[in-house]
LOKE-923791 format. One record per atom (N, C-alpha, C, O, CB): x negated, y, z. Coordinates in steps of 0.05 Angstrom, whole numbers, plus 5000, padded with zeros to 4 digits. Glycine has a CB too. Layout:
<sites>
XYZ ...
</sites>
This chain:
<sites>
826087827793 828887877804 828188077824 825888057832 830587617816 829388227832 829688437856 829888267885 830388027887 832788637852 829388417903 829688267940 831788497943 831288727950 826088287969 834788367935 836588577956 836588557983 836688347996 839488577953 836488897995 836988888021 838989038037 839389258027 834888928029 839989018053 841389248068 840389478096 840389438120 843689098078 839589678083 837589928094 839489948119 841889978114 836990278071 838589928146 839990088182 841190288168 839890418152 837290258212 843990358171 845190598165 844890718195 846590718212 848290568152 841790838198 841991078221 840491338212 838991278193 840590978251 840291588218 837791728215 835591618229 835291598253 838091988222 833991538209 831591408213 829191538235 828491758227 830491388184 828291478251 826091548256 823491608238 822991448220 825791408271 821991828242 820391798224 818491628227 817191568247 819691988218 818391558203 816291308197 816291038202 814390878204 814191358207 819191008203 820890678213 822190608188 823490768174 823790688241 821690318184 823190278162 824589988171 823289788177 821290288133 827589988171 828389798173 831289738155 832489898141 828389788198 831989428161 834389308154 835489018149 836088928170 834689418138 835888888134 836888638133 836988548107 838388658090 839188628145 835488328104 835888278069 838388058064 839087888080 832788138053 839088098044 841488038034 840687708019 838387638017 842688308014 842687558009 841687258004 841787307975 843087127966 843586988016 840987447958 839887447931 837287497927 836287667941 840987597917 836187397912 833587517899 832387277900 830487287883 831887767914 832387067909 830886877914 830686647895 831986647874 831486807937 828586397902 829386167893 829785927894 829185747878 828986147884 830985907917 832185697936 835285567913 836985677899 833485897975 834785317919 838385237908 840185187928 839885217952 838784937889 842685077912 844084927929 845585047952 846685267951 842484757938 845384877978 846685147998 845385338005 846385538016 847585088024 842385317999 840985498008 840285777985 838885967993 838485338017 841285777963 842185897946 841886257952 843786367965 844785757944 839986407945 838186437930 835686507952 833686367955 838886637908 836186737966 834086757982 834086748018 834786888036 833086987973 832886458014 832986268043 830386408051 828786458033 832885858041 829886488074 827386598088 826986358112 824786328120 827886948102 828586228120 828886008138 826885798135 826985668114 831485898136 824585738157 823185488147 824485178155 823884958147 820085508159 826885258176 827085128192 829984918192 830884788211 826485288211 830884958158 833784898159 833684608137 835684488132 835885198147 831184548125 831084368110 830984408072 830884268052 833284228122 831184658078 830484688052 827584668037 825484678051 831484898048 827384638010 824884587994 822184748014 822284998014 825484737958 820684678023 817884888036 817385088014 817685328016 814384688042 816484947990 815585087966 817585347959 816585567953 815384887942 819785297959 822285527955 821585737982 820885967982 826185357957 822085588002 822085778024 819385978022 819386208030 822285608051 817185838012 813786078009 814486227991 813886457996 810285947998 815786207965 815586317949 818086557960 817486797956 815686147924 819986517969 821486727982 820886857993 821187087986 822786707992 819586808017 817686948036 816287068016 817287298014 815886758057 814687048004 812287227985 814287417975 813487647980 810387057958 817187407958 817987597942 819587767965 820088007960 819687487916 820487657989 820787838008 818388038017 818988278019 821587678029 815787958022 814588218024 813388388000 812988627999 812588178041 812988207981 812988397957 814788607950 814188847946 813088277937 817188497947 819788587939 820088897955 820589107943 822288337947 819788857986 820689107996 818089198006 818189348025 823089098017 815789137997 812689227996 812689288031 812889508042 811789567971 812589098042 812489008069 809189068072 807888948055 813688648074 807789218087 806089238100 804188908103 802088848092 807389368124 805888778119 804488498118 806788358130 808888448139 801388458136 805988108126 808487888133 809187918159 807387978175 807687578130 811987888168 812487868200 810987528210 810587338195 816687878205 810487528239 809787278253 812887148266 814187158286 807387378280 812987038244 815686898250 816486758264 815686528258 816586808238 818586758291 819186678314 820286378307 821686358287 821086878329 819986208320 821685988332 823186048351 822386018374 820585788341 825686138344 827786238356 829685978371 830285758360 829186418333 830286058397 831785868418 834385978435 834785958459 829685778441 835886118413 838086288434 837886368451 839986368464 839886228442 835086508467 834586558495 834786788494 836086918477 832186468508 833086908519 832587138522 828987228519 828487418534 833987198547 826987128507 824387218515 824487338488 825487288466 821986998523 822587618503 821987708481 818387688475 817087638495 823287988480 816887718452 814987698447 813287938438 813388018415 815287518436 811488068459 809988258441 807788248428 805588178437 809488418450 808388338403 805588328379 806188028377 803987928381 801588418392 807987828372 808087568367 806287518347 805687678329 810587478360 805187238353 803587178329 805586808319 806686638334 799287158341 805086828289 807186618282 807786358291 805686218292 806886568262 809886228298 811086038313 811786078339 813085898350 809885848312 810686368358 811586398379 814386388383 815886478366 810686588387 815486248411 817886208415 819986348428 820586258450 817786038422 821486608418 822786728427 825086818410 825886698390 821386868436 826487128422 828787158402 828787408398 830387528384 831587078409 827287498409 826187768401 822487918400 820587848414 827687918421 822588038388 819688168389 819988418385 821788528372 817688058369 816788578405 816488858403 813788868390 812588658386 816789018431 812989078385 810889208380 810889568368 812489678352 809889018361 808489678384 807689918382 804989938363 803290118364 807390028410 805089748348 803489768333 804189868298 806189818285 802389528338 802489958292 803690078265 803189898241 800889828237 802190368259 804889808226 804489668205 805689338213 806089138200 801189708197 805789398235 806889038246 809889018236 811489208239 806988968289 810688768223 813688738219 813888598239 812188438245 814988618193 817388688260 819088538276 820588448256 821688568237 820688678298 820488178263 823888058246 824587808255 822887648264 823887998209 827087748253 828987548265 830887418241 831987528223 830887708289 830987228246 831887058215 834786968233 834786898257 828986708200 837386978213 840287038224 842286938207 841987048185 840787328227 844886738207 846786678193 848986638202 850186428199 846486518183 850086868218 852386938231 851787088260 853087288265 853986678235 849586968280 848487058301 847887368289 847387458266 845886858311 848287498319 847587868310 844987988310 843887968333 848988088330 843788098295 840988188285 841488468301 843188608293 840488208247 839388598332 839288798338 836188898329 834088778335 840188808364 836389158314 834289278308 834289478327 836489598330 834189348282 831589568345 831289838363 828789978349 826789878338 830789778399 829790348355 826990408350 826290628372 828190738383 826590528320 824390678378 824390988397 825591228378 825591228354 820691098407 826791438396 827591668373 825191818360 825691978342 829391908387 822091758371 820391858364 819091658336 817691758319 818891908389 819691398336 819391258324 816391108331 814890988315 819891378302 815891138362 812891028367 812890798372 810890668375 811391138387 815390688375 814690328382 818890178377 821190228384 812890298436 817590008363 820089848349 820289538354 818289398354 819889868318 823189448358 823189198364 825589098350 826989278340 823189158392 826488768345 828288658330 828788408350 826988288361 827388608299 832188348353 832288158377 834988028361 836588188352 832688318413 835387788359 836687568355 838487488369 837787398391 835387398354 840887508363 843687518394 845987308393 848287348402 845787858394 845487158384 848686988382 849986988409 849087148425 848486618373 852186828418 853386948443 851886798473 852486848496 857086878441 849586568460 847786498485 845986698489 845086778511 846186228484 845486778471 842886988465 843887318482 842087428494 842387038420 846087418482 846687558495 847587558523 847287758536 847587638484 848687348533 850687338550 847487208569 847787188594 854087118540 844787148556 842587068576 841487308581 839687298597 840486878567 842287578567 840887818566 837987858540 835687928547 839887848597 838587818521 836087888503 836288168497 834388298488 835887718476 838988298501 838088548493 836888738525 835388928527 840888698475 837988648540 837188758569 832988748575 831388898587 839188488596 832688518560 830388418559 828288598541 826088698548 830788158549 829488598518 828188808506 828389088511 826589228503 828488788485 830189168520 829689548532 828189518554 827289718566 832789748544 827689308561 826889418590 822989348582 821289338600 828889168625 822489318555 819389278551 818389588534 816089638529 818588938529 820889798526 820789998519 819090178529 817589988533 822590048518 817790388538 817190568543 818390728544 818690808567 815890608535 820290908520 822391048517 825491008542 826490798549 822790958487 826191228548 829091108567 830891088542 830891218521 830691348595 832390918550 834890848539 835991048523 836390978499 836690778559 836691308531 838091488517 836791578499 837891738484 838991658530 833991518494 831991598460 831991388448 830591408427 828391688460 833291118452 832390898442 835290918417 837491008423 832090598467 834690838394 836890758366 836390498370 834390358375 836090858330 839890428368 840390138360 841890008338 844289978341 841590048378 840789928318 842489778290 843589528303 842289398320 840189688259 846189458292 847189238295 847789188268 849489318255 849089228314 845888898258 846088748223 848288608230 849688628250 843388508208 848288428205 850988398194 850988178213 848788148223 851688358161 853387958221 854187798242 856987768230 858187908213 853987918273 857887498248 859987428243 862587588258 863087638282 859687178247 863687628237 866287868258 868287668281 868287438288 869288058230 869687858286 871587678309 872987608299 873587428314 872887758330 874887588276 876387448267 875787198257 877587028256 877387568253 872787138247 872686818242 870186748266 868186618259 871486708202 870286828289 868786698306 870086548332 869486608355 866986888314 871786368328 872486258353 871386108365 869685968353 874186168354 871786068388 870386018417 871785828428 873785758416 870186258436 871185688462 872485648489 871985798505 870385988508 872085438500 873885678519 873985838550 870985798567 871085928588 876685668573 869085698564 866885698575 864986028558 863486178571 865585348570 865386058531 864386258523 865086598538 863686788546 865086228497 867286548537 869186788546 868386858579 868187078589 872986688543 868086568595 867386558627 864686678625 864086848641 867486238643 862786598606 860186658614 858986988613 856987098621 858686478596 861587078596 860587358596 863187558614 863087808614 860087468560 865787388631 865887558652 864987468677 864687638694 868287628655 864587318680 861487258708 860587498706 861287648724 858286988702 859387588691 856987858692 858788158686 857988388689 854087818660 861688058677 862188388668 865688368662 866588358639 859888508631 867088368682 869988278679 870488438653 871088258637 872088358706 870588628643 871888838627 870688678596 871488748575 870789218635 868888498598 867688358572 870688158560 871388088538 864388118583 871788118588 873887968567 875888068549 877487958535 875387808580 875288378553 876988568525 876488468498 878088438479 875788898521 873288408500 872088338473 873588068458 872687998436 868688278477 875487938470 875887588468 878687668461 879587868473 875387348501 880187558444 883587488431 883487288432 881787138423 884887548404 885587258445 886886938443 888386858417 890386968409 889186888466 887286678405 889086538382 891386328387 891886258410 887286368364 892786248367 895386078365 894885778375 896785618379 896286058333 891585698381 891585418390 890485438409 888885258416 890585228375 891285758429 889485758458 885985708461 884685608478 890685498474 885285808441 882485918437 881286078427 882386108405 881285818432 879086258428 878586538439 877686668416 876586488404 876386578463 877486938398 876986968374 874587198393 875487358409 879687048348 871587178388 869287278398 868787528382 868287528358 867187078396 868787708395 867487958386 864488028390 863888158410 868788148397 862487948371 859988028380 858888228382 856888278396 858787968373 860088358368 859188718359 860088848375 859089068381 860088858331 863088718389 864288938414 862388868443 861689018462 868388868423 861888528435 859788548472 857788648469 856688758488 858588258490 856288668438 853388788442 853289118448 851689248461 851688738413 855989198432 856089528442 856589538473 855589708489 858989708426 858189328478 858889418515 855989368531 856089488552 861889148533 853289218529 851989128540 849489458531 848289598547 851788788532 849589488506 848389728504 849289918519 847490038531 848289798482 851890018522 852490248531 852390188568 852490368585 855690338515 852189968573 852089918605 848790008603 848290198619 852989528618 847389958594 844389918589 843190228584 840790268588 843689708560 844890438576 844590728573 843990728550 842590928549 842890868588 844190638531 844190648494 846390838483 848790788484 844990308479 845690998475 847491188466 847591188438 849791248429 846891448475 846191138426 845891138394 845790818381 844090648376 842891318386 848290858379 849190578365 850390558338 852590648334 851190448379 848890438318 849990498295 849990168279 848289998285 847990758280 851690128264 852089868243 854689738256 856189888268 849189618244 855289458253 856789278265 858589298250 860589358264 857189288290 859589288214 861489218202 862489048180 864489018166 861789358199 859688938186 859388698170 860688408177 860388308199 856788658169 861688328164 862188028162 860587868149 860587868124 864387978153 858987678164 857387428146 859887288135 860687278112 855187178165 860687178154 863786908142 864986968119 865786808101 866986908163 865087308120 867787278094 865987378076 866487308053 871187488096 863787528079 862287578050 860687388038 858287428043 860487788051 861187198025 859287048017 857687047997 855586917996 859986898017 858787197978 856787387955 854487487972 852187477963 858387697939 855087577998 851587718011 850687618030 848887738041 851288018023 851587318045 850587338068 851287008073 853386888070 851987588088 848586918083 849086618090 850886668115 851186878127 846186438097 851886438119 853786398138 853586108152 854685948137 856386448125 852485968178 852985818188 855385618195 855485378191 852185918197 857685818208 859985748211 861385768191 863785748198 860885838227 861085808167 863285798140 861985578124 863285408112 863486118119 858785578126 857885348107 856085068117 854684968100 856185478086 856184968139 854484868164 851884878153 850485028166 855084558177 850384748127 847884818119 847685058103 849585118088 846884608104 845885178105 845785468093 842885568100 841585458118 848185678107 841985788084 839585938088 839886158114 841686198130 839086088061 837086278110 837686568140 836186738127 834086668116 836386538179 837687068129 837087268127 835287428141 835687378165 838687328127 834187528140 832187678163 832488008164 832488188147 828687618156 832888008193 833088258202 829988398203 828188248207 834688238230 829488608200 826188708199 826188988209 828189118203 824588718166 824789068219 823689328226 819889418233 818589228243 825589378252 818889598228 816689708230 816089908228 817890048218 815689638221 813690058234 812290248233 809990318211 807690218210 811390238256 811290538191 808190578181 806490718192 804290698181 807890688159 806490838209 804091008214 804191218219 802591348232 802591028200 806691338205 806591598192 807391808225 807492048225 809291618161 807891648250 809291758262 806491778288 806491918308 812391598264 804691618280 802391518301 800891808312 799091808329 799791288284 
</sites>
């Protein structure tokens, strides 16, 4: 069975491959069906290992990602080793695969315009508020206006209900961020992760922003969603340099 994936819909810099897996093409069963790549969600470890093998082989990756231990923070790992704790990874090394695991949280992929450096970040609302985007961009040698960003599949505003504390966390840093929240008939808020990320990217000087049209919650055939299902698998958003631009 082939591994289905969603390529980043940008004009790719030379020698850069980027995208996000879908949930199909693996061997996991039950709520993890079928290409669960997360080893921390109580799935069968043998199935996860086979899914990761299929991911690497099916997409012809140059090497397996150094899977991070993600904690919903803003720590960036440079050329990470497997198990490093953080929510973003960066490299200039050819054929090193940066990857983050997601199932509603927003994955962001970054590439310098000349393809010389790449990064991946895991950004739920906590990571966004903590500054994971800014921490990732700060590691780049390229100026922000020469960096491309891709917003991978995440939960949409219509499906992402949050409380006052979430809106207040963003408004304390940026009053205009309140426009990314719409009050519902329960007196709570529908948060626009994509909008919040775009605003932070714009404030940081990133002008080349792509993606942001999917909804993990609403597209059950394609994506895992923690908010929809609770117990579920994880997709991987990934990016690497082939070395053709070295």
